[in-house]
KOLPADO-539366 format. One line per field, with one value per residue (C-alpha): residue number from 1; residue in three letters; x, y, z. Coordinates in pm, whole numbers, m for minus. Layout:
N
resi: NUM ...
resn: Ala ...
c1: X ...
c2: Y ...
c3: Z ...
***
This chain:
716
resi: 1 2 3 4 5 6 7 8 9 10 11 12 13 14 15 16 17 18 19 20 21 22 23 24 25 26 27 28 29 30 31 32 33 34 35 36 37 38 39 40 41 42 43 44 45 46 47 48 49 50 51 52 53 54 55 56 57 58 59 60 61 62 63 64 65 66 67 68 69 70 71 72 73 74 75 76 77 78 79 80 81 82 83 84 85 86 87 88 89 90 91 92 93 94 95 96 97 98 99 100 101 102 103 104 105 106 107 108 109 110 111 112 113 114 115 116 117 118 119 120 121 122 123 124 125 126 127 128 129 130 131 132 133 134 135 136 137 138 139 140 141 142 143 144 145 146 147 148 149 150 151 152 153 154 155 156 157 158 159 160 161 162 163 164 165 166 167 168 169 170 171 172 173 174 175 176 177 178 179 180 181 182 183 184 185 186 187 188 189 190 191 192 193 194 195 196 197 198 199 200 201 202 203 204 205 206 207 208 209 210 211 212 213 214 215 216 217 218 219 220 221 222 223 224 225 226 227 228 229 230 231 232 233 234 235 236 237 238 239 240 241 242 243 244 245 246 247 248 249 250 251 252 253 254 255 256 257 258 259 260 261 262 263 264 265 266 267 268 269 270 271 272 273 274 275 276 277 278 279 280 281 282 283 284 285 286 287 288 289 290 291 292 293 294 295 296 297 298 299 300 301 302 303 304 305 306 307 308 309 310 311 312 313 314 315 316 317 318 319 320 321 322 323 324 325 326 327 328 329 330 331 332 333 334 335 336 337 338 339 340 341 342 343 344 345 346 347 348 349 350 351 352 353 354 355 356 357 358 359 360 361 362 363 364 365 366 367 368 369 370 371 372 373 374 375 376 377 378 379 380 381 382 383 384 385 386 387 388 389 390 391 392 393 394 395 396 397 398 399 400 401 402 403 404 405 406 407 408 409 410 411 412 413 414 415 416 417 418 419 420 421 422 423 424 425 426 427 428 429 430 431 432 433 434 435 436 437 438 439 440 441 442 443 444 445 446 447 448 449 450 451 452 453 454 455 456 457 458 459 460 461 462 463 464 465 466 467 468 469 470 471 472 473 474 475 476 477 478 479 480 481 482 483 484 485 486 487 488 489 490 491 492 493 494 495 496 497 498 499 500 501 502 503 504 505 506 507 508 509 510 511 512 513 514 515 516 517 518 519 520 521 522 523 524 525 526 527 528 529 530 531 532 533 534 535 536 537 538 539 540 541 542 543 544 545 546 547 548 549 550 551 552 553 554 555 556 557 558 559 560 561 562 563 564 565 566 567 568 569 570 571 572 573 574 575 576 577 578 579 580 581 582 583 584 585 586 587 588 589 590 591 592 593 594 595 596 597 598 599 600 601 602 603 604 605 606 607 608 609 610 611 612 613 614 615 616 617 618 619 620 621 622 623 624 625 626 627 628 629 630 631 632 633 634 635 636 637 638 639 640 641 642 643 644 645 646 647 648 649 650 651 652 653 654 655 656 657 658 659 660 661 662 663 664 665 666 667 668 669 670 671 672 673 674 675 676 677 678 679 680 681 682 683 684 685 686 687 688 689 690 691 692 693 694 695 696 697 698 699 700 701 702 703 704 705 706 707 708 709 710 711 712 713 714 715 716
resn: Unk Unk Unk Unk Unk Unk Unk Unk Unk Unk Unk Unk Unk Unk Unk Unk Unk Unk Unk Unk Unk Unk Unk Unk Unk Unk Unk Unk Unk Unk Unk Unk Unk Unk Unk Unk Unk Unk Unk Unk Unk Unk Unk Unk Unk Unk Unk Unk Unk Unk Unk Unk Unk Unk Unk Unk Unk Unk Unk Unk Unk Unk Unk Unk Unk Unk Unk Unk Unk Unk Unk Unk Unk Unk Unk Unk Unk Unk Unk Unk Unk Unk Unk Unk Unk Unk Unk Unk Unk Unk Unk Unk Unk Unk Unk Unk Unk Unk Unk Unk Unk Unk Unk Unk Unk Unk Unk Unk Unk Unk Unk Unk Unk Unk Unk Unk Unk Unk Unk Unk Unk Unk Unk Unk Unk Unk Unk Unk Unk Unk Unk Unk Unk Unk Unk Unk Unk Unk Unk Unk Unk Unk Unk Unk Unk Unk Unk Unk Unk Unk Unk Unk Unk Unk Unk Unk Unk Unk Unk Unk Unk Unk Unk Unk Unk Unk Unk Unk Unk Unk Unk Unk Unk Unk Unk Unk Unk Unk Unk Unk Unk Unk Unk Unk Unk Unk Unk Unk Unk Unk Unk Unk Unk Unk Unk Unk Unk Unk Unk Unk Unk Unk Unk Unk Unk Unk Unk Unk Unk Unk Unk Unk Unk Unk Unk Unk Unk Unk Unk Unk Unk Unk Unk Unk Unk Unk Unk Unk Unk Unk Unk Unk Unk Unk Unk Unk Unk Unk Unk Unk Unk Unk Unk Unk Unk Unk Unk Unk Unk Unk Unk Unk Unk Unk Unk Unk Unk Unk Unk Unk Unk Unk Unk Unk Unk Unk Unk Unk Unk Unk Unk Unk Unk Unk Unk Unk Unk Unk Unk Unk Unk Unk Unk Unk Unk Unk Unk Unk Unk Unk Unk Unk Unk Unk Unk Unk Unk Unk Unk Unk Unk Unk Unk Unk Unk Unk Unk Unk Unk Unk Unk Unk Unk Unk Unk Unk Unk Unk Unk Unk Unk Unk Unk Unk Unk Unk Unk Unk Unk Unk Unk Unk Unk Unk Unk Unk Unk Unk Unk Unk Unk Unk Unk Unk Unk Unk Unk Unk Unk Unk Unk Unk Unk Unk Unk Unk Unk Unk Unk Unk Unk Unk Unk Unk Unk Unk Unk Unk Unk Unk Unk Unk Unk Unk Unk Unk Unk Unk Unk Unk Unk Unk Unk Unk Unk Unk Unk Unk Unk Unk Unk Unk Unk Unk Unk Unk Unk Unk Unk Unk Unk Unk Unk Unk Unk Unk Unk Unk Unk Unk Unk Unk Unk Unk Unk Unk Unk Unk Unk Unk Unk Unk Unk Unk Unk Unk Unk Unk Unk Unk Unk Unk Unk Unk Unk Unk Unk Unk Unk Unk Unk Unk Unk Unk Unk Unk Unk Unk Unk Unk Unk Unk Unk Unk Unk Unk Unk Unk Unk Unk Unk Unk Unk Unk Unk Unk Unk Unk Unk Unk Unk Unk Unk Unk Unk Unk Unk Unk Unk Unk Unk Unk Unk Unk Unk Unk Unk Unk Unk Unk Unk Unk Unk Unk Unk Unk Unk Unk Unk Unk Unk Unk Unk Unk Unk Unk Unk Unk Unk Unk Unk Unk Unk Unk Unk Unk Unk Unk Unk Unk Unk Unk Unk Unk Unk Unk Unk Unk Unk Unk Unk Unk Unk Unk Unk Unk Unk Unk Unk Unk Unk Unk Unk Unk Unk Unk Unk Unk Unk Unk Unk Unk Unk Unk Unk Unk Unk Unk Unk Unk Unk Unk Unk Unk Unk Unk Unk Unk Unk Unk Unk Unk Unk Unk Unk Unk Unk Unk Unk Unk Unk Unk Unk Unk Unk Unk Unk Unk Unk Unk Unk Unk Unk Unk Unk Unk Unk Unk Unk Unk Unk Unk Unk Unk Unk Unk Unk Unk Unk Unk Unk Unk Unk Unk Unk Unk Unk Unk Unk Unk Unk Unk Unk Unk Unk Unk Unk Unk Unk Unk Unk Unk Unk Unk Unk Unk Unk Unk Unk Unk Unk Unk Unk Unk Unk Unk Unk Unk Unk Unk Unk Unk Unk Unk Unk Unk Unk Unk Unk Unk Unk Unk Unk Unk Unk Unk Unk Unk Unk Unk Unk Unk Unk Unk Unk Unk Unk Unk Unk Unk Unk Unk Unk Unk Unk Unk Unk Unk Unk Unk Unk Unk Unk Unk Unk Unk Unk Unk Unk Unk Unk Unk Unk Unk Unk Unk Unk Unk Unk Unk Unk Unk Unk Unk Unk Unk
c1: m8525 m8207 m7901 m7554 m7279 m6919 m6638 m6338 m6046 m5886 m5638 m5765 m5800 m5536 m5659 m5532 m5206 m5206 m4834 m4839 m4482 m4345 m4137 m4440 m4624 m4337 m4320 m4672 m5043 m5160 m5491 m5784 m5960 m5735 m5909 m5994 m6229 m6494 m6730 m7072 m7319 m7673 m7889 m8239 m8185 m8085 m8284 m8318 m8049 m7878 m7495 m7348 m6982 m6773 m6577 m6218 m6129 m5863 m5766 m5481 m5608 m5922 m6179 m6362 m6619 m6625 m6886 m6959 m7148 m7274 m7336 m7656 m7922 m8072 m7752 m7558 m7263 m7378 m7196 m7007 m6889 m7111 m7260 m7636 m7952 m8189 m8486 m8540 m8357 m8386 m8227 m7880 m7681 m7340 m7112 m7124 m6867 m6814 m6670 m6525 m6408 m6325 m6082 m5784 m5845 m6049 m6067 m6281 m6360 m6546 m6804 m6870 m7205 m7183 m7489 m7691 m7878 m7735 m7883 m7985 m7668 m7517 m7347 m7019 m7212 m7434 m7140 m6964 m7283 m7277 m7645 m7964 m7940 m7938 m8009 m7713 m7485 m7291 m6968 m6682 m6608 m6260 m6240 m5928 m5977 m5799 m5471 m5256 m4885 m4688 m4391 m4045 m4106 m3797 m3657 m3689 m3883 m4111 m4405 m4763 m5003 m5321 m5487 m5711 m6051 m6214 m6574 m6747 m6971 m6731 m6388 m6133 m5768 m5620 m5633 m5327 m5313 m5147 m5058 m4948 m4895 m4663 m4494 m4522 m4395 m4369 m4143 m4081 m4062 m4069 m4218 m4505 m4529 m4818 m4828 m4958 m5132 m5273 m5322 m5118 m4980 m4645 m4429 m4061 m3891 m3914 m4154 m4161 m4510 m4372 m4232 m4533 m4843 m5040 m5007 m5276 m5236 m5447 m5499 m5656 m5701 m5627 m5637 m5325 m5353 m5348 m5716 m5862 m6102 m6158 m6064 m5879 m5972 m5815 m5606 m5527 m5244 m5221 m4893 m4976 m4794 m4551 m4439 m4096 m4084 m4018 m4204 m3995 m4029 m3984 m3727 m3486 m3549 m3863 m3902 m4207 m4290 m4556 m4631 m4562 m4877 m5071 m5371 m5333 m5409 m5263 m5145 m4773 m4697 m4775 m4528 m4619 m4427 m4485 m4484 m4438 m4637 m4997 m5208 m5507 m5326 m5196 m4848 m4887 m5112 m4890 m4901 m4689 m4530 m4295 m4016 m3791 m3815 m3505 m3482 m3743 m3808 m4043 m4227 m4118 m4458 m4493 m4617 m4839 m4859 m5184 m5095 m5302 m5280 m4926 m5044 m4818 m5007 m4919 m4997 m4829 m5044 m5032 m4889 m4588 m4537 m4355 m4057 m3888 m3899 m3841 m3489 m3463 m3659 m3611 m3727 m3626 m3867 m3777 m4075 m4120 m4361 m4452 m4658 m4893 m5095 m4811 m4795 m4462 m4415 m4432 m4136 m4032 m3891 m3756 m3732 m3667 m3889 m3740 m4004 m3922 m4116 m4171 m4206 m4504 m4469 m4567 m4290 m4268 m3920 m3797 m3524 m3240 m3241 m3514 m3264 m2977 m2735 m2498 m2264 m2204 m1993 m2185 m2174 m2116 m2335 m2347 m2436 m2490 m2579 m2680 m3000 m3015 m3327 m3416 m3660 m3710 m3858 m3678 m3397 m3458 m3814 m4002 m4120 m3766 m3655 m3705 m3846 m3758 m3932 m3883 m4218 m4119 m3839 m3725 m3925 m3657 m3619 m3245 m3231 m3312 m3297 m3231 m3207 m2873 m2960 m2676 m2768 m3114 m2984 m3130 m2868 m2969 m2797 m2773 m2856 m2851 m2568 m2677 m2559 m2433 m2517 m2880 m2964 m2740 m2973 m3207 m3446 m3591 m3859 m3797 m4042 m3955 m4190 m4155 m4187 m4463 m4768 m4795 m5040 m5374 m5312 m4972 m4917 m4636 m4562 m4365 m4041 m4095 m4016 m3696 m3567 m3245 m3062 m2829 m2586 m2427 m2063 m1917 m1640 m1455 m1640 m1490 m1612 m1905 m1913 m2230 m2341 m2172 m2102 m2059 m2151 m2008 m1987 m1676 m1548 m1241 m917 m995 m683 m462 m566 m932 m1187 m1367 m1565 m1589 m1588 m1826 m1757 m1887 m1784 m2066 m1908 m2103 m2019 m1651 m1475 m1262 m1105 m1107 m834 m886 m658 m671 m713 m752 m696 m627 m500 m344 m555 m677 m553 m739 m687 m643 m829 m1095 m1162 m1152 m1066 m871 m718 m352 m340 m540 m885 m914 m1250 m1089 m857 m885 m949 m1281 m1574 m1899 m1778 m1729 m1409 m1419 m1189 m1202 m1108 m1067 m1136 m954 m1041 m796 m961 m781 m729 m797 m1090 m1121 m1413 m1415 m1620 m1648 m1627 m1773 m1680 m1899 m1670 m1816 m1653 m1432 m1351 m989 m957 m931 m1124 m955 m1044 m1105 m992 m644 m589 m837 m833 m973 m968 m742 m1050 m1215 m1572 m1529 m1341 m1553 m1464 m1631 m1444 m1577 m1485 m1420 m1363 m1269 m1491 m1862 m2163 m2174 m1799 m1811 m2013 m2149 m1806 m1693 m1449 m1282 m970 m652 m539 m276 m345 m464 m622 m970 m887 m811 m1021 m1363 m1491 m1866 m2079 m2274 m2419 m2326 m2028 m1917 m1797 m1745 m1409 m1421 m1137 m1211 m962 m775 m454 m167 m153 42 10 m92 m108 m432 m443 m779 m912 m1173 m1355 m1584 m1884 m1746 m1739 m1496 m1460 m1136 m987 m728 m522 m438 m356 m496 m320 m499 m399 m488 m543 m629 m988 m1090 m1391 m1491 m1140 m910 m533 m325 m5 194 101 198 m155 m333 m601 m959 m1303 m1442 m1801 m1737 m1585 m1886 m2120 m1946 m1973 m2345 m2393 m2211 m2438 m2751 m2639 m2583
c2: 32039 32193 32064 32205 31974 32078 31847 31985 31768 31840 31645 31770 31429 31179 30825 30468 30426 30795 30848 31145 31119 31086 30785 30582 30667 30531 30224 30108 30119 30218 30045 30263 30585 30768 31092 31121 31425 31537 31843 31860 32151 32121 32346 32286 31913 31602 31401 31022 30823 31142 31112 31355 31255 30947 30780 30707 30374 30121 29797 29747 29403 29482 29605 29272 29228 29594 29710 30070 30203 30563 30730 30894 30624 30804 30776 30490 30411 30237 29977 30250 30391 30700 30854 30876 30946 30659 30905 31275 31427 31774 31720 31591 31742 31903 31596 31227 30951 30671 30335 30113 29756 29422 29140 29340 29692 29902 30285 30586 30907 31225 31412 31775 31916 32290 32508 32247 32319 32137 31794 31645 31552 31211 30953 30777 30449 30610 30781 30445 30285 30020 30017 30214 30590 30656 30978 31216 31239 31560 31386 31383 31065 30930 30723 30515 30391 30072 30168 29998 30024 29847 29631 29706 30083 30282 30574 30846 30783 30858 30834 30928 30637 30781 31023 30973 31146 31331 31418 31685 31982 32190 32035 32219 32264 32155 31781 31552 31219 30913 30571 30253 29883 29648 29857 30183 30176 29795 29557 29603 29962 30269 30114 30364 30719 30963 31340 31438 31747 31636 31260 31170 30814 30750 30448 30495 30198 29937 29651 29283 29136 28780 28864 29060 29102 29337 29553 29608 29944 30159 30533 30789 31164 31361 31729 31922 31807 31441 31385 31123 31285 31008 30638 30426 30299 30005 30090 29805 29855 29597 29540 29508 29237 29281 29001 28962 28586 28324 27992 27727 27352 27143 26928 27004 26664 26452 26089 25916 25610 25492 25142 25081 25067 25291 25470 25828 26063 25839 26049 25989 26222 26565 26850 27154 27462 27718 28097 28305 28598 28677 28373 28601 28780 28670 28715 28363 28211 27960 27799 27502 27424 27164 27350 27056 26679 26465 26262 26403 26072 25926 26253 26579 26594 26257 26418 26709 26898 27049 27417 27463 27131 27026 26677 26522 26287 26080 26217 25948 25660 25328 25157 25388 25375 25044 25001 24756 24989 25328 25473 25487 25383 25718 26060 26387 26681 27038 27193 27569 27719 28084 28316 28593 28311 28239 28584 28698 28941 28654 28513 28153 27851 27536 27168 26841 26533 26196 25955 25586 25367 25052 24708 24479 24114 24139 23913 23542 23393 23184 22921 23008 22645 22388 22106 22095 21804 21700 21412 21313 21044 20777 20811 21189 21474 21851 22083 21899 22184 22552 22634 22985 23194 23536 23773 24134 24248 24444 24231 24388 24256 23933 23982 23884 23638 23282 22984 22644 22312 21954 21843 21501 21244 21226 20952 20891 21263 21240 21590 21938 22275 22611 22966 23142 23487 23655 23559 23399 23067 22738 22518 22155 21940 21574 21525 21141 20950 20766 20417 20357 19988 20071 20339 20527 20795 21030 21271 21560 21815 22154 22445 22808 23071 23409 23482 23732 23625 23735 24006 23867 23905 23727 23351 23096 22945 22647 22842 22833 22458 22276 21917 21805 21485 21358 21077 20873 20786 20459 20486 20216 20206 20077 19753 19786 19612 19445 19478 19799 19806 19437 19359 19053 18947 18789 18700 18890 18698 18444 18259 18420 18337 18293 18360 18689 18761 18714 19034 19053 19303 19310 19513 19734 19711 19400 19442 19398 19092 19221 19061 19206 19208 19298 19485 19640 20018 20109 19877 20103 19824 19604 19306 19184 19046 18976 18725 18942 18700 18534 18830 18627 18828 18662 18780 18866 18981 18948 19111 19315 19460 19689 19846 20224 20142 19984 20221 20100 19740 19786 19775 19929 19853 19964 19745 19827 19630 19714 19593 19544 19795 20073 20269 20052 20155 20111 20076 20070 19879 19888 19593 19642 19374 19359 19223 19008 19035 18767 18785 18872 19168 19129 19380 19644 19860 20234 20462 20337 20585 20641 20827 20728 20883 20736 20706 20380 20502 20773 20555 20442 20457 20329 20159 20014 19756 19832 19620 19692 19408 19440 19253 18970 18979 19271 19307 19216 19243 19066 19273 19112 19138 18972 18644 18790 18680 18936 19178 19093 19224 19575 19606 19498 19487 19458 19467 19782 19691 19505 19730 19886 19776 19952 19944 20007 20056 19827 19980 20301 20330 20571 20836 20680 20531 20166 19927 19727 19405 19339 19075 19177 18921 18979 18772 18644 18288 18189 18467 18661 18778 19040 19072 19434 19685 20024 20292 20388 20714 20724 21090 21294 21421 21714 21943 21812 21867 21590 21634 21394 21600 21338 21085 21311 21420 21750 21884 21793 21845 21534 21641 21678 21327 21178 21365 21221 20871 20909 21053 20751 20513 20694 20673 20294
c3: m14799 m14934 m14762 m14806 m14698 m14652 m14563 m14379 m14290 m13956 m13743 m13411 m13247 m13375 m13336 m13364 m13556 m13653 m13697 m13927 m14044 m14393 m14288 m14184 m14503 m14697 m14474 m14565 m14492 m14141 m14054 m13942 m14039 m14279 m14170 m13803 m13797 m14043 m14060 m14219 m14229 m14096 m14311 m14179 m14121 m14318 m14572 m14550 m14742 m14859 m14816 m14564 m14620 m14710 m14431 m14532 m14361 m14470 m14284 m14536 m14642 m14841 m14583 m14574 m14299 m14198 m13946 m13842 m13541 m13518 m13185 m13320 m13368 m13669 m13878 m14031 m14262 m14579 m14791 m14981 m14644 m14683 m14365 m14430 m14229 m14163 m14179 m14217 m13919 m13773 m13430 m13516 m13235 m13280 m13283 m13376 m13330 m13583 m13461 m13737 m13677 m13843 m13762 m13890 m13761 m13519 m13501 m13404 m13601 m13508 m13718 m13618 m13737 m13808 m13761 m13572 m13254 m12950 m12914 m12587 m12397 m12489 m12268 m12353 m12393 m12656 m12824 m12864 m12994 m12723 m12636 m12612 m12562 m12187 m12001 m12011 m11708 m11654 m11542 m11784 m11983 m12076 m12394 m12484 m12839 m12939 m13099 m13359 m13429 m13698 m13610 m13748 m13766 m13857 m13653 m13555 m13235 m13062 m13299 m13207 m13245 m13099 m12855 m12556 m12572 m12283 m12361 m12148 m12200 m11998 m12010 m11797 m11890 m11562 m11631 m11650 m11837 m11681 m11826 m11645 m11720 m11908 m12177 m11982 m11622 m11607 m11799 m12080 m11957 m12176 m12488 m12482 m12342 m12298 m12328 m11986 m12121 m12459 m12404 m12710 m12691 m12861 m12931 m12846 m13010 m13284 m13197 m13285 m13310 m13290 m12946 m12807 m13021 m12796 m12486 m12221 m12049 m11817 m11859 m11627 m11581 m11263 m11172 m11085 m10726 m10827 m10762 m10996 m11241 m11498 m11526 m11499 m11846 m12031 m12337 m12578 m12826 m13103 m13286 m13655 m13841 m14125 m14349 m14190 m14133 m14396 m14398 m14224 m14276 m13964 m14145 m14426 m14583 m14578 m14681 m14820 m15020 m15260 m15382 m15749 m15961 m15720 m15874 m15990 m15701 m15431 m15137 m15084 m14797 m14651 m14616 m14409 m14309 m14034 m14056 m13741 m13884 m13791 m13892 m13953 m14233 m14569 m14424 m14284 m14550 m14729 m15068 m15173 m15507 m15658 m15835 m15926 m15974 m16010 m16224 m16458 m16635 m16750 m16683 m16515 m16345 m16179 m15858 m15758 m15429 m15309 m15274 m14960 m14770 m14873 m14970 m15233 m15467 m15771 m16116 m16324 m16446 m16257 m16566 m16582 m16206 m16248 m16019 m16253 m16556 m16392 m16424 m16044 m15739 m15563 m15676 m15515 m15510 m15416 m15238 m15191 m14937 m15005 m14788 m14909 m15066 m15303 m15462 m15597 m15307 m15058 m14870 m14937 m14757 m14918 m14827 m15006 m15032 m15121 m15250 m15277 m15517 m15313 m15458 m15476 m15566 m15930 m16065 m15989 m15942 m16237 m16250 m16484 m16609 m16626 m16550 m16301 m16265 m15985 m15896 m15535 m15371 m15187 m14812 m14821 m14700 m14762 m15048 m15376 m15616 m15607 m15793 m15947 m16004 m16147 m15977 m16087 m15759 m15486 m15333 m14993 m14968 m14930 m15288 m15400 m15131 m15256 m15070 m15219 m15166 m15289 m15427 m15567 m15581 m15217 m15045 m14779 m14708 m14770 m14924 m14798 m14970 m14807 m14941 m14951 m14807 m14997 m15354 m15322 m15461 m15348 m15177 m15232 m14967 m14869 m14503 m14517 m14691 m15005 m15107 m15458 m15427 m15346 m15604 m15847 m15995 m15808 m15981 m15777 m15870 m15705 m15672 m15591 m15445 m15274 m14906 m14990 m15190 m15550 m15646 m15763 m16137 m16131 m16086 m16073 m16413 m16538 m16495 m16121 m16115 m16210 m16227 m16054 m16157 m15881 m15973 m15689 m15747 m15615 m15355 m15159 m14830 m14512 m14349 m14114 m13773 m13655 m13390 m13291 m13003 m12931 m12568 m12380 m12014 m11861 m11511 m11404 m11356 m11632 m11758 m12018 m12375 m12282 m12559 m12523 m12845 m13221 m13427 m13722 m14004 m14362 m14669 m14813 m15158 m15247 m15615 m15538 m15393 m15105 m14797 m14443 m14177 m13810 m13570 m13223 m13247 m12878 m12580 m12276 m12042 m12314 m12203 m12547 m12878 m13209 m13485 m13800 m14027 m13813 m13584 m13258 m12947 m12661 m12332 m12334 m11971 m11649 m11657 m11335 m11248 m10990 m11253 m11310 m11679 m11580 m11545 m11395 m11426 m11804 m12007 m12359 m12651 m13016 m13315 m13682 m13998 m14321 m14671 m14959 m15193 m15378 m15174 m14867 m14651 m14277 m14041 m13661 m13406 m13027 m12785 m12435 m12175 m11865 m11589 m11313 m10969 m10817 m10443 m10491 m10256 m9876 m9663 m9445 m9142 m9160 m9003 m8931 m8643 m8356 m8021 m7682 m7337 m7069 m6851 m6955 m6902 m7170 m7422 m7720 m8094 m8410 m8696 m9022 m9282 m9648 m9959 m10322 m10438 m10498 m10366 m10269 m10200 m9954 m9630 m9394 m9233 m8922 m8711 m8405 m8188 m8302 m8153 m7918 m7558 m7303 m7547 m7427 m7077 m7205 m7523 m7635 m7995 m8049 m8367 m8442 m8785 m9107 m9176 m8844 m8499 m8166 m7980 m7604 m7353 m7053 m6810 m6762 m6955 m6959 m7227 m7515 m7865 m7891 m8189 m8169 m8380 m8554 m8792 m9056 m9275 m9577 m9692 m10023 m10141 m10021 m9763 m9730 m9401 m9328 m9009 m8959 m8690 m8609 m8412 m8090 m7924 m7552 m7455 m7147 m7149 m6926 m6950 m7286 m7424 m7545 m7498 m7706 m7708 m7516 m7779 m8063 m8140 m8145 m7918 m8020 m7880 m7710 m7759 m8130 m8140 m7958 m8191 m8495 m8344 m8285 m8638 m8785 m8594 m8712 m9075 m9066
***
């Protein structure tokens, strides 16, 4: 069969992203069919696999993954984008529609077949290749192909981006196209417009894909009277991305660290940037690169960054990655992220990575000297000597901080050693005074370690131990009292000059022959004297247990002993005298002023005895009326308990102040008595109120007074 094929290019039905202006062509590639309508001639049919025409489609990124659908089931688009027949075809019909699509673009083209007999009518579903061929329906069909428009288009506007298709065997001219939705008559309004007569869709302004990446509109067709003829049909407009956004790192400076001696390929850190462009396109496909390393010693390529993942890894050998030999412990890398897969046309973003080489404990501390010497006065405490060490590890880590220990030579635990946090020195101190007369020379063995353990292949050597010789220097020590304090018991009021105690003090300087003299250092009441040679203590004044200088029956004095050394040395000792009580204080009555009611039946008060002495020279107390005649007719005193008595008024008396004589006696041996008087105020009592104003007293509550009396009785 001889087939003559002619291809005519016509722009009768502009499709997706068909702009058709010189400005857009200069701007860049427009995804979709580059030719929207084709013509082929049917000269007695088509042979199988014979090319009819080549479809010109470009998605602007390489046409990967393209798929084509043909409305006629007997035709297909092959791998070279040629339209071919699947078999020998006679009944081709007069028109076919080609639908091309991949992840980057989607478009529709029309193929008109010249000279062919009309084929059985086709439905829109068949035309779009969306299923099996169905019986033809005579109603018109409205097709809204997916349209594409590039962002950042330059004026002038509007620009046509596509045309709606109405397919009918008898299309009338009285139809009107309508468009509605976000981007048309809804916010953002006026982005797209439609030619009401031709169905051409235009964009009226520059778009930003990063703000809105697609628009969903609805289109329909009505007659001149507004009656709906076709639709509504969804119209999707995709905004095609341009590479107008640079990669941006989340931070301008990143920090990471790697342990010294780490194997080659150790991941140090990860740096990633973000690109606001379309992630499906190379506009947002990033590649990473290290453009600068500072310092560049011992190698300018100590680190490598994975161009795709952003992982920074070590390239330098573990031997060279030695913190103690590197010129610095911090390296600064300048990282560049570039889109378009790193091609030169890509946009770039920059950030900085600071990598710190961290320390591991691969150096044991070493003493700067194997032997340290110190002299210390006997009897003193504090720091004796500072031990110095060297450690090449990081001073800010436990791999450098030293821990000292005394491993020999201190059986009495008189020494301790602590680390000076400022310089890592070991401060050897005496915490117990040492005696020259007991031992002059002390030899200590000191060990130093780190807070952190050493790495497995490093150990502590002989330089991690040192010897310390401490020499005790003789000083003139003061005499020592024994016992200290010296406790004695004495009766108060002993005669002046009575013996109290014998002080005992010895001189620790046994290798010297020295004499000791005693003296009073502190005697608050000036009651004592001491023999300067013998150390005997005698009374020089009356010992009074009731004195304010006596606390808890104890009187304390301090003595000193001074030797005749050069210079003289002094020691102190304490004497505590426990004073026994002597019945030398007469008792007295408390309170000294009481109130009673003028009505005898309401007149009762409680008084008590008190004594400055202690048991057995205090209570029980005996309280009775004085010896004046006639008192027993007006007053009555009766015992309440061992310390208190009750005073009752036996007859009514006028309101006035009275002096009532009483005699109070303690229980000492011998007992002491005291004749005293208390002031009794006789008051008027009415309605539980006591009026003592005539007797120079103030008003008081009788019930409160009785309550206090009862409370006193209950507490006895």
